N, C-alpha and C positions, 0 to 999 in steps of 0.2 A: 554425483560429479561433484569434483574439488573446484573451487573457480583459479584459475588461472590468476597470477597478479595482474594482467591486462583486463582481464574480466572486472575485478575488483576497481582497478581505476578509472574504466569506463562507467560503470555504477556510481562509483561517487561521484563524478563529471556532469552524469546527468540528474545527479541531486543538486549538485550547484548550482545548475542551469534552472532547475525547477525554484530553488530559491533567490537567484538573482531577479524571476519573473514576478516573485511575491516578496520584496522584500519589507520589512518593518517598518511601517510609519503611520502616520495620525491617519489614513484612510485603508482602511482594510478592505479587502475584495470578500464578496458574500459567499466565495465556495463552499459547499460541504463537504468533497470528495476529490482526490486526485486520482483518476482514472490511471493504472498502469497497464499497459498492455504488451503481451510479451508473445512474439509468434514464434512457434518451435521449428518452421520450415525456414523461415528466413534469418531468424537470432534476431529481427528489430524488437528493439522495447521503446513504446511510447507513452507519453503521458499526456492525459487529455483533463481537461475541467469538466463541471458539468455540463454543461451544453456540449460537448463534443469538440471543442476546439483544441487545436494541437497545442501544448505548451511545450514541448520537447522531443528530440526522439537521438537513438542511437543503433548501431547494430555491434552488438557482443557476439566476436566473429566464434566463441567457443559455441554460442548455441545454436548456431548456423545448419540446419538438417540435423540435429540433436532427435531422434527418433526414440528416447530411453521412454517407457512407459511412466516414470516415476518425474518426468522433464518438471512437472508445474510447482511439484514439493519440493526438489531440489534447487529449483529457478526461487522460490517461497523462503528456502533455507536461508540464502546468499542474500537475498535481498533484505531480510531480517538482520541477518551481523551486519550488511553494510551499512543498513539504518541505523542500525544499534549505534556503532560507529560513526555515525555522520547524526545521531540525534541532536547537539547542541542547536546546528544548522535548520534540521526541517522541522524543529516543534515549537520555533516560534517564526514562522514565516507568516506574511501580511496577510493571513487569511482567518476570518471571523473562526473562534474555535465553539463547539468542537470542529475538527475535520479531520479526513482519514486518506490516507493511500491506501487503495485497494486494488488488488491484483486481478487481471483477466486476461484470457485466452483470447485467441483471433475472433471468435464470434462474438465476443463484448460479454461474457458468462464472467461473473464472479466465482473467482477461487479462492482469494483469501484477503482478508484485514491485515496490509503488514505494519499499519502504523496507526495510531487514534491519539491524537492531541486535544485537549482540553486545557482550562485554565490549569487545575491543578493535578491533572493526573494525564500520564502519556502511558499508552500501551505499545509494545513493540512486539507483532508476529502473537498475539492472542486474541482470541476474537472475543469484542465488547459482549456479544450477547451470549456467551458460552454457560449451557446451563441454565438459562432464561425459562425454557420450554419446561423445564422440572420443578423450577420455583413456580412458575406461573400456576401449574397443574396442583403443587402443595396448597399454594396460595387459595385457589378454586375449591380444594377438596377442604380444607380447615374453613371457609367460608362456608361452606354448603352445611357442614358439620354444625353450626351454630344457631341455624334457622330450627 
């Protein structure tokens, strides 16, 4: 699915609204994640804090009633591209770092980590823990060999 110009603008406004709720100042919020929930049926995109309080919402008309099997993969790709273009605005929110934007479905199931911001690191569209299982298995294996 290729995003329309209207879709891109709606997502940009959505991200700006989040940034407006968490301006950079002396008092940082203690959030760890911003949960972005997208409904395949209604096209609604909502942002929630860790306590499930709504931050903002919008309806992406292009997504209404979209029954594509790869809907969430497409949404993830679109959100990654828009977040990459809007990185300056969302990497310096008034939120205690590290924090991340997490894509979820209607059932609040984690689909992907879209954006992770830390003091020196910003990761857009890649899983921070990618390959962690393999690294831990190798570490444990090496540790057991030493005994």
